[in-house]
Backbone atoms as SQL, in Angstrom:
CREATE TABLE atoms (id INTEGER PRIMARY KEY, chain TEXT, resi INTEGER, resn TEXT, atom TEXT, x REAL, y REAL, z REAL);
INSERT INTO atoms VALUES
  (1, 'A', 1, 'MET', 'N', 99.798, 133.315, 142.612),
  (2, 'A', 1, 'MET', 'CA', 100.972, 133.665, 141.360),
  (3, 'A', 1, 'MET', 'C', 101.374, 134.981, 141.074),
  (4, 'A', 2, 'SER', 'N', 102.887, 134.924, 140.809),
  (5, 'A', 2, 'SER', 'CA', 103.527, 136.050, 140.756),
  (6, 'A', 2, 'SER', 'C', 103.318, 136.619, 139.369),
  (7, 'A', 3, 'ASP', 'N', 103.728, 137.999, 139.147),
  (8, 'A', 3, 'ASP', 'CA', 103.655, 138.728, 137.783),
  (9, 'A', 3, 'ASP', 'C', 105.363, 138.421, 137.754),
  (10, 'A', 4, 'LEU', 'N', 105.511, 137.769, 136.459),
  (11, 'A', 4, 'LEU', 'CA', 106.928, 137.540, 136.233),
  (12, 'A', 4, 'LEU', 'C', 106.982, 138.290, 134.811),
  (13, 'A', 5, 'THR', 'N', 108.184, 138.727, 134.383),
  (14, 'A', 5, 'THR', 'CA', 108.223, 139.105, 133.370),
  (15, 'A', 5, 'THR', 'C', 109.443, 138.160, 132.762),
  (16, 'A', 6, 'ARG', 'N', 109.269, 137.902, 131.496),
  (17, 'A', 6, 'ARG', 'CA', 110.540, 136.842, 130.659),
  (18, 'A', 6, 'ARG', 'C', 111.140, 137.813, 129.743),
  (19, 'A', 7, 'ILE', 'N', 112.169, 137.803, 129.475),
  (20, 'A', 7, 'ILE', 'CA', 112.810, 138.324, 128.238),
  (21, 'A', 7, 'ILE', 'C', 113.791, 137.088, 127.492),
  (22, 'A', 8, 'PRO', 'N', 113.283, 136.731, 126.547),
  (23, 'A', 8, 'PRO', 'CA', 113.556, 135.558, 126.065),
  (24, 'A', 8, 'PRO', 'C', 114.944, 135.397, 125.083),
  (25, 'A', 9, 'ALA', 'N', 115.224, 136.264, 124.651),
  (26, 'A', 9, 'ALA', 'CA', 116.375, 137.177, 124.263),
  (27, 'A', 9, 'ALA', 'C', 116.673, 138.484, 124.112),
  (28, 'A', 10, 'PRO', 'N', 117.548, 138.893, 125.256),
  (29, 'A', 10, 'PRO', 'CA', 118.028, 139.888, 125.382),
  (30, 'A', 10, 'PRO', 'C', 118.973, 140.801, 123.933),
  (31, 'A', 11, 'ASP', 'N', 118.981, 142.008, 123.712),
  (32, 'A', 11, 'ASP', 'CA', 119.504, 142.380, 122.606),
  (33, 'A', 11, 'ASP', 'C', 121.173, 142.003, 122.502),
  (34, 'A', 12, 'GLY', 'N', 121.650, 141.520, 121.564),
  (35, 'A', 12, 'GLY', 'CA', 123.028, 140.975, 121.835),
  (36, 'A', 12, 'GLY', 'C', 122.931, 139.705, 122.119),
  (37, 'A', 13, 'VAL', 'N', 122.022, 138.912, 122.794),
  (38, 'A', 13, 'VAL', 'CA', 122.245, 137.475, 123.087),
  (39, 'A', 13, 'VAL', 'C', 121.669, 136.544, 122.084),
  (40, 'A', 14, 'ALA', 'N', 122.043, 135.132, 122.002),
  (41, 'A', 14, 'ALA', 'CA', 121.297, 134.439, 120.984),
  (42, 'A', 14, 'ALA', 'C', 120.217, 133.927, 121.664),
  (43, 'A', 15, 'PRO', 'N', 118.894, 133.769, 120.791),
  (44, 'A', 15, 'PRO', 'CA', 117.849, 133.223, 121.577),
  (45, 'A', 15, 'PRO', 'C', 117.755, 131.982, 122.223),
  (46, 'A', 16, 'ALA', 'N', 117.280, 131.900, 123.337),
  (47, 'A', 16, 'ALA', 'CA', 117.134, 130.639, 123.706),
  (48, 'A', 16, 'ALA', 'C', 116.076, 129.443, 123.213),
  (49, 'A', 17, 'THR', 'N', 116.249, 128.563, 123.416),
  (50, 'A', 17, 'THR', 'CA', 115.062, 127.596, 122.520),
  (51, 'A', 17, 'THR', 'C', 114.619, 126.480, 123.232),
  (52, 'A', 18, 'ALA', 'N', 115.403, 126.309, 124.778),
  (53, 'A', 18, 'ALA', 'CA', 114.506, 125.494, 125.789),
  (54, 'A', 18, 'ALA', 'C', 114.533, 126.060, 127.153),
  (55, 'A', 19, 'TYR', 'N', 114.694, 127.398, 127.425),
  (56, 'A', 19, 'TYR', 'CA', 114.909, 127.995, 128.535),
  (57, 'A', 19, 'TYR', 'C', 114.215, 129.484, 128.029),
  (58, 'A', 20, 'THR', 'N', 114.544, 130.576, 129.368),
  (59, 'A', 20, 'THR', 'CA', 114.387, 131.743, 128.967),
  (60, 'A', 20, 'THR', 'C', 115.361, 132.725, 129.480),
  (61, 'A', 21, 'HIS', 'N', 116.159, 133.451, 128.901),
  (62, 'A', 21, 'HIS', 'CA', 117.205, 133.772, 129.344),
  (63, 'A', 21, 'HIS', 'C', 117.421, 134.720, 130.971),
  (64, 'A', 22, 'VAL', 'N', 116.214, 135.358, 130.797),
  (65, 'A', 22, 'VAL', 'CA', 115.791, 136.376, 131.857),
  (66, 'A', 22, 'VAL', 'C', 114.465, 136.356, 132.678),
  (67, 'A', 23, 'VAL', 'N', 114.450, 136.054, 133.858),
  (68, 'A', 23, 'VAL', 'CA', 113.026, 136.022, 134.115),
  (69, 'A', 23, 'VAL', 'C', 112.626, 136.976, 135.844),
  (70, 'A', 24, 'MET', 'N', 112.340, 137.822, 135.494),
  (71, 'A', 24, 'MET', 'CA', 112.169, 138.914, 136.822),
  (72, 'A', 24, 'MET', 'C', 110.863, 139.202, 137.540),
  (73, 'A', 25, 'GLY', 'N', 110.776, 139.038, 138.674),
  (74, 'A', 25, 'GLY', 'CA', 109.703, 139.215, 139.346),
  (75, 'A', 25, 'GLY', 'C', 109.970, 139.799, 140.960),
  (76, 'A', 26, 'THR', 'N', 108.652, 140.129, 141.635),
  (77, 'A', 26, 'THR', 'CA', 108.643, 140.925, 142.713),
  (78, 'A', 26, 'THR', 'C', 107.769, 140.152, 143.478),
  (79, 'A', 27, 'GLY', 'N', 108.583, 139.644, 144.979),
  (80, 'A', 27, 'GLY', 'CA', 107.487, 139.287, 146.060),
  (81, 'A', 27, 'GLY', 'C', 108.350, 138.224, 146.746),
  (82, 'A', 28, 'ARG', 'N', 107.811, 137.192, 147.077),
  (83, 'A', 28, 'ARG', 'CA', 108.588, 136.458, 148.190),
  (84, 'A', 28, 'ARG', 'C', 109.519, 135.272, 147.292),
  (85, 'A', 29, 'PHE', 'N', 110.815, 135.417, 147.643),
  (86, 'A', 29, 'PHE', 'CA', 111.814, 134.229, 147.075),
  (87, 'A', 29, 'PHE', 'C', 111.600, 132.823, 147.713),
  (88, 'A', 30, 'VAL', 'N', 111.351, 131.865, 146.829),
  (89, 'A', 30, 'VAL', 'CA', 111.609, 130.540, 147.429),
  (90, 'A', 30, 'VAL', 'C', 112.637, 129.566, 147.052),
  (91, 'A', 31, 'ALA', 'N', 113.100, 128.890, 147.815),
  (92, 'A', 31, 'ALA', 'CA', 114.544, 128.279, 147.051),
  (93, 'A', 31, 'ALA', 'C', 114.219, 126.482, 147.345),
  (94, 'A', 32, 'ILE', 'N', 114.129, 125.726, 146.284),
  (95, 'A', 32, 'ILE', 'CA', 113.678, 124.021, 146.146),
  (96, 'A', 32, 'ILE', 'C', 115.064, 123.439, 146.334),
  (97, 'A', 33, 'SER', 'N', 115.370, 122.782, 147.329),
  (98, 'A', 33, 'SER', 'CA', 116.628, 121.882, 147.333),
  (99, 'A', 33, 'SER', 'C', 116.696, 121.006, 146.050),
  (100, 'A', 34, 'GLY', 'N', 117.875, 120.538, 145.392),
  (101, 'A', 34, 'GLY', 'CA', 117.803, 119.534, 144.568),
  (102, 'A', 34, 'GLY', 'C', 116.786, 118.281, 144.982),
  (103, 'A', 35, 'GLN', 'N', 116.136, 118.001, 143.951),
  (104, 'A', 35, 'GLN', 'CA', 114.912, 116.730, 143.956),
  (105, 'A', 35, 'GLN', 'C', 115.534, 115.556, 143.402),
  (106, 'A', 36, 'LEU', 'N', 115.454, 114.872, 143.863),
  (107, 'A', 36, 'LEU', 'CA', 116.066, 113.338, 143.497),
  (108, 'A', 36, 'LEU', 'C', 114.644, 112.454, 142.989),
  (109, 'A', 37, 'ALA', 'N', 114.896, 111.192, 142.372),
  (110, 'A', 37, 'ALA', 'CA', 113.839, 110.260, 142.388),
  (111, 'A', 37, 'ALA', 'C', 113.274, 109.344, 143.422),
  (112, 'A', 38, 'LEU', 'N', 112.674, 110.228, 144.460),
  (113, 'A', 38, 'LEU', 'CA', 112.288, 109.144, 145.622),
  (114, 'A', 38, 'LEU', 'C', 111.195, 109.325, 145.454),
  (115, 'A', 39, 'ASP', 'N', 110.314, 108.155, 145.735),
  (116, 'A', 39, 'ASP', 'CA', 108.783, 108.433, 146.329),
  (117, 'A', 39, 'ASP', 'C', 108.648, 108.869, 147.620),
  (118, 'A', 40, 'GLU', 'N', 107.902, 109.014, 148.246),
  (119, 'A', 40, 'GLU', 'CA', 107.066, 109.554, 149.696),
  (120, 'A', 40, 'GLU', 'C', 107.711, 108.669, 151.029),
  (121, 'A', 41, 'ASP', 'N', 108.303, 107.389, 150.312),
  (122, 'A', 41, 'ASP', 'CA', 108.798, 106.695, 151.383),
  (123, 'A', 41, 'ASP', 'C', 110.259, 106.543, 151.351),
  (124, 'A', 42, 'GLY', 'N', 110.734, 107.401, 150.442),
  (125, 'A', 42, 'GLY', 'CA', 112.236, 107.394, 150.486),
  (126, 'A', 42, 'GLY', 'C', 112.880, 106.240, 149.155),
  (127, 'A', 43, 'LYS', 'N', 112.166, 105.518, 148.418),
  (128, 'A', 43, 'LYS', 'CA', 112.618, 104.372, 147.615),
  (129, 'A', 43, 'LYS', 'C', 112.901, 105.163, 146.022),
  (130, 'A', 44, 'LEU', 'N', 113.750, 104.732, 145.567),
  (131, 'A', 44, 'LEU', 'CA', 114.019, 105.315, 144.503),
  (132, 'A', 44, 'LEU', 'C', 112.849, 104.921, 143.344),
  (133, 'A', 45, 'VAL', 'N', 112.836, 105.746, 142.161),
  (134, 'A', 45, 'VAL', 'CA', 111.581, 105.593, 141.283),
  (135, 'A', 45, 'VAL', 'C', 112.512, 105.407, 140.029),
  (136, 'A', 46, 'GLY', 'N', 112.501, 104.386, 139.310),
  (137, 'A', 46, 'GLY', 'CA', 112.829, 104.486, 138.004),
  (138, 'A', 46, 'GLY', 'C', 114.265, 104.171, 138.084),
  (139, 'A', 47, 'GLU', 'N', 115.019, 103.072, 138.588),
  (140, 'A', 47, 'GLU', 'CA', 116.288, 102.849, 138.413),
  (141, 'A', 47, 'GLU', 'C', 116.639, 102.524, 136.934),
  (142, 'A', 48, 'GLY', 'N', 117.577, 103.129, 136.398),
  (143, 'A', 48, 'GLY', 'CA', 118.305, 103.179, 135.240),
  (144, 'A', 48, 'GLY', 'C', 117.418, 104.086, 133.948),
  (145, 'A', 49, 'ASP', 'N', 116.147, 104.378, 134.466),
  (146, 'A', 49, 'ASP', 'CA', 115.036, 105.003, 133.379),
  (147, 'A', 49, 'ASP', 'C', 114.984, 106.487, 133.565),
  (148, 'A', 50, 'ALA', 'N', 115.247, 106.995, 132.678),
  (149, 'A', 50, 'ALA', 'CA', 116.095, 108.761, 132.990),
  (150, 'A', 50, 'ALA', 'C', 114.039, 109.300, 132.931),
  (151, 'A', 51, 'ALA', 'N', 113.566, 108.986, 132.155),
  (152, 'A', 51, 'ALA', 'CA', 112.290, 109.363, 131.713),
  (153, 'A', 51, 'ALA', 'C', 111.307, 109.295, 133.095),
  (154, 'A', 52, 'ALA', 'N', 111.469, 108.086, 133.802),
  (155, 'A', 52, 'ALA', 'CA', 110.527, 107.815, 135.126),
  (156, 'A', 52, 'ALA', 'C', 111.074, 108.435, 136.035),
  (157, 'A', 53, 'GLN', 'N', 112.564, 108.694, 136.221),
  (158, 'A', 53, 'GLN', 'CA', 113.016, 109.552, 137.157),
  (159, 'A', 53, 'GLN', 'C', 112.841, 111.145, 137.210),
  (160, 'A', 54, 'ALA', 'N', 112.909, 111.712, 135.866),
  (161, 'A', 54, 'ALA', 'CA', 112.127, 112.804, 135.662),
  (162, 'A', 54, 'ALA', 'C', 110.966, 113.089, 135.717),
  (163, 'A', 55, 'ARG', 'N', 110.346, 112.569, 135.640),
  (164, 'A', 55, 'ARG', 'CA', 108.942, 112.517, 135.911),
  (165, 'A', 55, 'ARG', 'C', 108.468, 112.280, 137.486),
  (166, 'A', 56, 'GLN', 'N', 109.265, 111.636, 138.119),
  (167, 'A', 56, 'GLN', 'CA', 109.170, 111.633, 139.636),
  (168, 'A', 56, 'GLN', 'C', 110.024, 112.976, 140.171),
  (169, 'A', 57, 'VAL', 'N', 110.836, 113.428, 139.736),
  (170, 'A', 57, 'VAL', 'CA', 111.650, 114.667, 140.265),
  (171, 'A', 57, 'VAL', 'C', 110.494, 115.916, 140.093),
  (172, 'A', 58, 'PHE', 'N', 110.020, 115.865, 138.938),
  (173, 'A', 58, 'PHE', 'CA', 108.943, 117.100, 139.019),
  (174, 'A', 58, 'PHE', 'C', 107.887, 116.855, 139.753),
  (175, 'A', 59, 'GLU', 'N', 107.247, 115.653, 140.007),
  (176, 'A', 59, 'GLU', 'CA', 106.197, 115.393, 141.561),
  (177, 'A', 59, 'GLU', 'C', 106.726, 116.053, 142.420),
  (178, 'A', 60, 'ASN', 'N', 108.128, 115.733, 142.995),
  (179, 'A', 60, 'ASN', 'CA', 108.567, 116.137, 143.900),
  (180, 'A', 60, 'ASN', 'C', 108.547, 117.306, 144.082),
  (181, 'A', 61, 'LEU', 'N', 109.260, 118.337, 142.730),
  (182, 'A', 61, 'LEU', 'CA', 109.203, 119.758, 142.833),
  (183, 'A', 61, 'LEU', 'C', 107.853, 120.370, 143.027),
  (184, 'A', 62, 'ARG', 'N', 107.123, 119.985, 142.293),
  (185, 'A', 62, 'ARG', 'CA', 105.306, 120.328, 142.355),
  (186, 'A', 62, 'ARG', 'C', 105.221, 120.264, 144.016),
  (187, 'A', 63, 'ARG', 'N', 105.133, 119.094, 144.274),
  (188, 'A', 63, 'ARG', 'CA', 104.616, 119.307, 145.930),
  (189, 'A', 63, 'ARG', 'C', 105.910, 120.105, 147.049),
  (190, 'A', 64, 'CYS', 'N', 106.937, 120.267, 146.533),
  (191, 'A', 64, 'CYS', 'CA', 107.739, 121.368, 147.213),
  (192, 'A', 64, 'CYS', 'C', 107.013, 122.646, 146.996),
  (193, 'A', 65, 'LEU', 'N', 107.086, 122.999, 145.828),
  (194, 'A', 65, 'LEU', 'CA', 105.991, 124.254, 145.597),
  (195, 'A', 65, 'LEU', 'C', 104.882, 124.518, 146.229),
  (196, 'A', 66, 'ALA', 'N', 104.169, 123.365, 146.084),
  (197, 'A', 66, 'ALA', 'CA', 102.717, 123.686, 146.870),
  (198, 'A', 66, 'ALA', 'C', 103.094, 123.729, 148.274),
  (199, 'A', 67, 'ALA', 'N', 103.791, 123.246, 148.871),
  (200, 'A', 67, 'ALA', 'CA', 104.224, 123.494, 150.444),
  (201, 'A', 67, 'ALA', 'C', 104.425, 124.888, 150.882),
  (202, 'A', 68, 'ALA', 'N', 105.065, 125.490, 149.537),
  (203, 'A', 68, 'ALA', 'CA', 105.373, 126.899, 149.918),
  (204, 'A', 68, 'ALA', 'C', 104.499, 128.051, 149.393),
  (205, 'A', 69, 'GLY', 'N', 103.107, 127.469, 148.732),
  (206, 'A', 69, 'GLY', 'CA', 101.942, 128.367, 148.232),
  (207, 'A', 69, 'GLY', 'C', 102.657, 128.635, 146.545),
  (208, 'A', 70, 'ALA', 'N', 103.254, 127.914, 146.015),
  (209, 'A', 70, 'ALA', 'CA', 104.051, 128.353, 144.839),
  (210, 'A', 70, 'ALA', 'C', 103.187, 127.191, 144.054),
  (211, 'A', 71, 'GLY', 'N', 103.635, 127.470, 142.407),
  (212, 'A', 71, 'GLY', 'CA', 103.305, 126.175, 141.588),
  (213, 'A', 71, 'GLY', 'C', 104.069, 126.477, 140.375),
  (214, 'A', 72, 'PHE', 'N', 104.374, 125.900, 139.141),
  (215, 'A', 72, 'PHE', 'CA', 105.663, 125.949, 138.331),
  (216, 'A', 72, 'PHE', 'C', 104.937, 127.179, 137.806),
  (217, 'A', 73, 'ASP', 'N', 103.998, 128.093, 137.810),
  (218, 'A', 73, 'ASP', 'CA', 103.929, 129.454, 136.799),
  (219, 'A', 73, 'ASP', 'C', 104.967, 130.352, 137.881),
  (220, 'A', 74, 'ASP', 'N', 105.209, 130.008, 139.002),
  (221, 'A', 74, 'ASP', 'CA', 106.055, 130.780, 139.825),
  (222, 'A', 74, 'ASP', 'C', 107.730, 130.979, 139.781),
  (223, 'A', 75, 'VAL', 'N', 108.290, 129.542, 139.437),
  (224, 'A', 75, 'VAL', 'CA', 109.396, 129.370, 139.188),
  (225, 'A', 75, 'VAL', 'C', 110.133, 130.302, 137.964),
  (226, 'A', 76, 'VAL', 'N', 111.077, 130.783, 138.632),
  (227, 'A', 76, 'VAL', 'CA', 111.959, 131.714, 137.597),
  (228, 'A', 76, 'VAL', 'C', 113.267, 130.873, 137.051),
  (229, 'A', 77, 'LYS', 'N', 113.745, 129.918, 137.897),
  (230, 'A', 77, 'LYS', 'CA', 114.775, 129.422, 137.698),
  (231, 'A', 77, 'LYS', 'C', 115.100, 127.714, 138.027),
  (232, 'A', 78, 'LEU', 'N', 115.604, 126.700, 136.922),
  (233, 'A', 78, 'LEU', 'CA', 115.787, 125.474, 137.080),
  (234, 'A', 78, 'LEU', 'C', 117.197, 125.487, 137.054),
  (235, 'A', 79, 'THR', 'N', 117.718, 124.347, 138.131),
  (236, 'A', 79, 'THR', 'CA', 119.014, 123.858, 137.408),
  (237, 'A', 79, 'THR', 'C', 119.070, 122.440, 137.392),
  (238, 'A', 80, 'PHE', 'N', 119.214, 121.864, 136.245),
  (239, 'A', 80, 'PHE', 'CA', 119.502, 120.592, 135.678),
  (240, 'A', 80, 'PHE', 'C', 120.848, 120.011, 136.196),
  (241, 'A', 81, 'PHE', 'N', 121.117, 118.597, 137.083),
  (242, 'A', 81, 'PHE', 'CA', 122.153, 118.339, 137.480),
  (243, 'A', 81, 'PHE', 'C', 122.163, 116.918, 137.087),
  (244, 'A', 82, 'VAL', 'N', 122.978, 116.563, 135.849),
  (245, 'A', 82, 'VAL', 'CA', 122.654, 115.335, 135.143),
  (246, 'A', 82, 'VAL', 'C', 124.131, 114.440, 135.205),
  (247, 'A', 83, 'THR', 'N', 124.140, 113.205, 135.167),
  (248, 'A', 83, 'THR', 'CA', 125.118, 112.166, 134.870),
  (249, 'A', 83, 'THR', 'C', 125.318, 111.813, 133.791),
  (250, 'A', 84, 'ASP', 'N', 124.709, 112.387, 132.737),
  (251, 'A', 84, 'ASP', 'CA', 124.628, 112.233, 131.360),
  (252, 'A', 84, 'ASP', 'C', 123.819, 112.767, 130.814),
  (253, 'A', 85, 'MET', 'N', 124.456, 114.115, 129.608),
  (254, 'A', 85, 'MET', 'CA', 123.676, 115.127, 128.827),
  (255, 'A', 85, 'MET', 'C', 122.654, 114.077, 128.318),
  (256, 'A', 86, 'ALA', 'N', 122.814, 113.167, 127.801),
  (257, 'A', 86, 'ALA', 'CA', 121.767, 112.389, 127.000),
  (258, 'A', 86, 'ALA', 'C', 120.408, 112.149, 128.025),
  (259, 'A', 87, 'HIS', 'N', 120.294, 112.540, 129.295),
  (260, 'A', 87, 'HIS', 'CA', 118.917, 112.334, 130.151),
  (261, 'A', 87, 'HIS', 'C', 118.159, 113.742, 129.639),
  (262, 'A', 88, 'LEU', 'N', 118.848, 114.613, 129.200),
  (263, 'A', 88, 'LEU', 'CA', 118.190, 116.263, 129.035),
  (264, 'A', 88, 'LEU', 'C', 116.692, 116.136, 128.158),
  (265, 'A', 89, 'PRO', 'N', 116.550, 115.150, 126.933),
  (266, 'A', 89, 'PRO', 'CA', 115.523, 115.060, 126.396),
  (267, 'A', 89, 'PRO', 'C', 114.105, 114.639, 127.748),
  (268, 'A', 90, 'ALA', 'N', 114.553, 113.886, 128.389),
  (269, 'A', 90, 'ALA', 'CA', 113.592, 113.076, 129.421),
  (270, 'A', 90, 'ALA', 'C', 112.964, 114.372, 130.267),
  (271, 'A', 91, 'ILE', 'N', 113.943, 115.043, 130.697),
  (272, 'A', 91, 'ILE', 'CA', 113.862, 116.025, 131.614),
  (273, 'A', 91, 'ILE', 'C', 112.930, 117.361, 131.034),
  (274, 'A', 92, 'ARG', 'N', 113.052, 117.270, 129.504),
  (275, 'A', 92, 'ARG', 'CA', 112.494, 118.436, 129.017),
  (276, 'A', 92, 'ARG', 'C', 110.828, 117.884, 128.802),
  (277, 'A', 93, 'THR', 'N', 110.888, 116.646, 128.561),
  (278, 'A', 93, 'THR', 'CA', 109.694, 116.272, 128.523),
  (279, 'A', 93, 'THR', 'C', 108.741, 116.070, 129.587),
  (280, 'A', 94, 'ALA', 'N', 109.267, 115.779, 130.760),
  (281, 'A', 94, 'ALA', 'CA', 108.788, 115.617, 132.403),
  (282, 'A', 94, 'ALA', 'C', 108.299, 117.214, 132.578),
  (283, 'A', 95, 'ARG', 'N', 109.104, 118.353, 131.755),
  (284, 'A', 95, 'ARG', 'CA', 108.797, 119.522, 132.336),
  (285, 'A', 95, 'ARG', 'C', 107.750, 120.034, 131.605),
  (286, 'A', 96, 'ALA', 'N', 107.832, 119.955, 130.382),
  (287, 'A', 96, 'ALA', 'CA', 106.759, 120.166, 129.404),
  (288, 'A', 96, 'ALA', 'C', 105.239, 119.564, 129.765),
  (289, 'A', 97, 'ALA', 'N', 105.266, 118.603, 131.106),
  (290, 'A', 97, 'ALA', 'CA', 104.117, 118.139, 131.468),
  (291, 'A', 97, 'ALA', 'C', 103.398, 119.190, 132.682),
  (292, 'A', 98, 'HIS', 'N', 104.544, 120.302, 132.863),
  (293, 'A', 98, 'HIS', 'CA', 104.103, 121.200, 133.943),
  (294, 'A', 98, 'HIS', 'C', 104.251, 122.584, 133.900),
  (295, 'A', 99, 'ILE', 'N', 105.194, 122.901, 132.682),
  (296, 'A', 99, 'ILE', 'CA', 105.178, 124.418, 132.264),
  (297, 'A', 99, 'ILE', 'C', 105.213, 124.219, 130.749),
  (298, 'A', 100, 'PRO', 'N', 104.515, 125.348, 130.163),
  (299, 'A', 100, 'PRO', 'CA', 104.316, 125.442, 128.878),
  (300, 'A', 100, 'PRO', 'C', 105.575, 126.140, 128.354),
  (301, 'A', 101, 'ASP', 'N', 105.886, 125.914, 126.928),
  (302, 'A', 101, 'ASP', 'CA', 106.949, 126.503, 126.361),
  (303, 'A', 101, 'ASP', 'C', 106.790, 127.850, 126.245),
  (304, 'A', 102, 'ASP', 'N', 105.719, 128.436, 126.599),
  (305, 'A', 102, 'ASP', 'CA', 105.560, 129.945, 126.489),
  (306, 'A', 102, 'ASP', 'C', 105.933, 130.554, 128.188),
  (307, 'A', 103, 'ARG', 'N', 106.223, 129.954, 129.132),
  (308, 'A', 103, 'ARG', 'CA', 106.671, 130.323, 130.280),
  (309, 'A', 103, 'ARG', 'C', 107.546, 129.651, 131.025),
  (310, 'A', 104, 'LEU', 'N', 108.560, 129.225, 129.767),
  (311, 'A', 104, 'LEU', 'CA', 109.770, 128.637, 130.382),
  (312, 'A', 104, 'LEU', 'C', 110.813, 129.764, 131.192),
  (313, 'A', 105, 'PRO', 'N', 111.334, 129.094, 132.396),
  (314, 'A', 105, 'PRO', 'CA', 111.967, 129.787, 133.468),
  (315, 'A', 105, 'PRO', 'C', 113.429, 129.931, 132.849),
  (316, 'A', 106, 'ALA', 'N', 114.299, 130.710, 133.447),
  (317, 'A', 106, 'ALA', 'CA', 115.703, 130.623, 133.354),
  (318, 'A', 106, 'ALA', 'C', 116.309, 129.145, 133.731),
  (319, 'A', 107, 'ALA', 'N', 117.196, 128.343, 133.195),
  (320, 'A', 107, 'ALA', 'CA', 117.473, 127.133, 133.315),
  (321, 'A', 107, 'ALA', 'C', 119.214, 126.929, 133.090),
  (322, 'A', 108, 'SER', 'N', 119.601, 125.809, 133.751),
  (323, 'A', 108, 'SER', 'CA', 121.280, 125.663, 133.111),
  (324, 'A', 108, 'SER', 'C', 121.147, 124.127, 133.596),
  (325, 'A', 109, 'ALA', 'N', 122.031, 123.632, 132.488),
  (326, 'A', 109, 'ALA', 'CA', 122.222, 122.524, 132.667),
  (327, 'A', 109, 'ALA', 'C', 123.682, 121.898, 133.039),
  (328, 'A', 110, 'VAL', 'N', 123.750, 121.293, 133.894),
  (329, 'A', 110, 'VAL', 'CA', 125.330, 120.967, 134.464),
  (330, 'A', 110, 'VAL', 'C', 125.357, 119.161, 134.328),
  (331, 'A', 111, 'GLN', 'N', 126.586, 119.078, 133.616),
  (332, 'A', 111, 'GLN', 'CA', 126.766, 117.228, 133.557),
  (333, 'A', 111, 'GLN', 'C', 127.808, 117.276, 135.027),
  (334, 'A', 112, 'VAL', 'N', 127.444, 116.286, 135.944),
  (335, 'A', 112, 'VAL', 'CA', 128.230, 115.907, 137.204),
  (336, 'A', 112, 'VAL', 'C', 128.696, 114.820, 136.787),
  (337, 'A', 113, 'ALA', 'N', 129.785, 114.446, 137.528),
  (338, 'A', 113, 'ALA', 'CA', 130.454, 113.245, 137.673),
  (339, 'A', 113, 'ALA', 'C', 129.513, 111.742, 138.448),
  (340, 'A', 114, 'ALA', 'N', 128.994, 112.221, 139.480),
  (341, 'A', 114, 'ALA', 'CA', 128.008, 111.766, 140.220),
  (342, 'A', 114, 'ALA', 'C', 127.044, 112.352, 141.163),
  (343, 'A', 115, 'LEU', 'N', 126.108, 111.747, 141.474),
  (344, 'A', 115, 'LEU', 'CA', 125.161, 112.459, 142.646),
  (345, 'A', 115, 'LEU', 'C', 125.391, 111.563, 143.634),
  (346, 'A', 116, 'VAL', 'N', 124.622, 111.920, 144.739),
  (347, 'A', 116, 'VAL', 'CA', 124.751, 111.478, 146.145),
  (348, 'A', 116, 'VAL', 'C', 124.793, 109.859, 146.231),
  (349, 'A', 117, 'ARG', 'N', 124.286, 109.080, 145.296),
  (350, 'A', 117, 'ARG', 'CA', 124.169, 107.860, 145.100),
  (351, 'A', 117, 'ARG', 'C', 124.212, 107.520, 143.661),
  (352, 'A', 118, 'PRO', 'N', 124.815, 106.373, 143.270),
  (353, 'A', 118, 'PRO', 'CA', 124.929, 105.968, 141.734),
  (354, 'A', 118, 'PRO', 'C', 124.051, 105.880, 141.000),
  (355, 'A', 119, 'GLU', 'N', 123.088, 105.483, 141.695),
  (356, 'A', 119, 'GLU', 'CA', 121.467, 105.248, 140.801),
  (357, 'A', 119, 'GLU', 'C', 121.070, 106.236, 140.383),
  (358, 'A', 120, 'PHE', 'N', 121.010, 107.660, 141.020),
  (359, 'A', 120, 'PHE', 'CA', 120.405, 108.736, 140.658),
  (360, 'A', 120, 'PHE', 'C', 120.806, 109.335, 139.458),
  (361, 'A', 121, 'LEU', 'N', 120.229, 109.241, 138.436),
  (362, 'A', 121, 'LEU', 'CA', 120.513, 110.022, 137.145),
  (363, 'A', 121, 'LEU', 'C', 120.256, 111.626, 137.036),
  (364, 'A', 122, 'MET', 'N', 119.680, 112.348, 137.660),
  (365, 'A', 122, 'MET', 'CA', 119.536, 113.606, 137.848),
  (366, 'A', 122, 'MET', 'C', 119.171, 114.148, 139.268),
  (367, 'A', 123, 'GLU', 'N', 119.390, 115.106, 139.160),
  (368, 'A', 123, 'GLU', 'CA', 118.671, 115.956, 140.320),
  (369, 'A', 123, 'GLU', 'C', 118.441, 117.660, 139.741),
  (370, 'A', 124, 'ILE', 'N', 117.282, 117.888, 140.178),
  (371, 'A', 124, 'ILE', 'CA', 116.758, 119.195, 139.963),
  (372, 'A', 124, 'ILE', 'C', 116.288, 120.272, 140.889),
  (373, 'A', 125, 'GLU', 'N', 116.978, 121.418, 140.805),
  (374, 'A', 125, 'GLU', 'CA', 116.653, 122.460, 141.942),
  (375, 'A', 125, 'GLU', 'C', 116.061, 123.493, 141.142),
  (376, 'A', 126, 'ALA', 'N', 115.009, 124.283, 141.984),
  (377, 'A', 126, 'ALA', 'CA', 114.120, 125.564, 141.593),
  (378, 'A', 126, 'ALA', 'C', 114.203, 126.610, 142.542),
  (379, 'A', 127, 'PHE', 'N', 113.888, 127.506, 141.823),
  (380, 'A', 127, 'PHE', 'CA', 113.878, 128.854, 142.396),
  (381, 'A', 127, 'PHE', 'C', 112.543, 129.667, 142.441),
  (382, 'A', 128, 'ALA', 'N', 111.566, 129.817, 142.920),
  (383, 'A', 128, 'ALA', 'CA', 110.539, 130.876, 142.890),
  (384, 'A', 128, 'ALA', 'C', 110.289, 132.007, 143.308),
  (385, 'A', 129, 'VAL', 'N', 109.177, 132.659, 142.703),
  (386, 'A', 129, 'VAL', 'CA', 109.226, 134.144, 143.437),
  (387, 'A', 129, 'VAL', 'C', 107.487, 134.093, 143.545),
  (388, 'A', 130, 'ILE', 'N', 106.877, 134.198, 144.489),
  (389, 'A', 130, 'ILE', 'CA', 105.387, 134.193, 144.557),
  (390, 'A', 130, 'ILE', 'C', 105.201, 135.844, 145.001),
  (391, 'A', 131, 'GLY', 'N', 104.155, 136.064, 144.339),
  (392, 'A', 131, 'GLY', 'CA', 103.621, 137.441, 144.103),
  (393, 'A', 131, 'GLY', 'C', 103.226, 137.902, 145.674),
  (394, 'A', 132, 'GLU', 'N', 103.384, 138.937, 145.927),
  (395, 'A', 132, 'GLU', 'CA', 102.795, 139.859, 147.152),
  (396, 'A', 132, 'GLU', 'C', 101.279, 139.925, 146.961);
């Protein structure tokens, strides 16, 4: 686990409510590609169900982080790519199962016209820093 410093509201910047504005750390940088709601056999989990897809995506992120020797405590940035902003509550619920509110990483949410296949509702990438 890395030593991360979080600055939720830098001077002159409006406070964040569902993310942290600045997260700093020292150590090894880990980039996790955007994860989709696919199980280990490559089958879609939760067709049409944002909550089920979000849970699977965060499980995939957990597994990818573990493969790098990291965990959600090491995540400094998440980027949510969604086909509809209405999916954000499901993503936040799935995130809350892995990351407590007092340890939120920096985050961005982007609505996109489409993902790689039309049945995907979201794709989430992560950046982490593992302490030395």
